N, C-alpha and C positions, 0 to 999 in steps of 0.2 A: 592172499590168493595160498590157495589150500591141493600140493597133490600126494590123491591116494595113488598108486603104484596097483599094478594090476591084479598080485597076488592080495591085494587086500577088499576085494571090490567083489562084489554078486557072481556074474561072471566070470569072476578073474580072466577074462583076454583084453579089458580093456582101460587103460587108466581113467581115473575120475580128475578132472579139476574143478572148484569150487571158491569162489569167495565171501566174505565173510565182513563185511563191510561193519564195523564200529564205528563210534560216533566221527573219529577220527582217526582209520584206515586205509579208508579207498584212496586215498592219492599216494601211495604205492600199484594202484590197478593203474587210476585213467588220472591225469592235471585237473584240479577239480577246486574249487576252495570248498576244505571240507572243514565246515561247519556249519553245523544244524538248521542253523537259521540260513542259512544261504539256499534256495531250491531251482532247480532246475529240467530241462522237459530237457531227454536226449533220444540221439540215435545211434544204436552198433549194427556192425556189420562182421560176421563171423563166419570165419572158414578155415573147416574142419579136415580131417583124416574119411573116408570113407566108415563108416559104421558108428557117427559121432552125429549124437544130438544133442543140441544146444540148447537150453532156457536159458530168461532170465528176466528179468523182473519189469518186465512190459507188454507187447503185444509184439505175434514174429508178426512182420509187413509185410514180407515177403521173405520164398526159400528155394535154392536150384540146387537140383540137384543135379545139373552135370558140372555147376561149379562148387558143389557143397556149401554156398552159403548160405547162414541163417538169418535175415535182419527185421530189425526189431525199431518200435518208437514207442517213447512214453512220453503222451500227450498232456502230462499233466505234471506241474511244479514241484519235485518232492525235492529233499535232504541227499545228500551224495552218498551218504552211508546206506539210502533203501535201493540204492544201485547194486545185484546181483546178482553170478553169470553162473551156469551150470555147466560140464560135457561132459560127457561118455556115454555109454552103450547103454542107455535110455531108456522103457517100455514106459508106453501107458498102461494102465490098469485101474479098472473101474475101485473105489470101494465104499462107495456111498453116493446116495439119492443125486448129493451136488458138487461129484467130482466129478 
């Protein structure tokens, strides 16, 4: 899990956290069989402070603005190193016709 202080982000008002799960690193992020041969589906619920957006390597299934809880679901079995999370002051920007 990597943390960037507010001063190191573009807006300099909110820190950024992200995961980078190499082939056997996500065991420090969540309990799992951390080997590429083992695949599983997953769901996650992430509560954040106001002004923070969360993205994961899964579909967002719901979002509660009142509770600030993002819920995600990965329907397809994937190895644990493909589970990724980023949280911070994120903004949507169209960068091309497929984005």
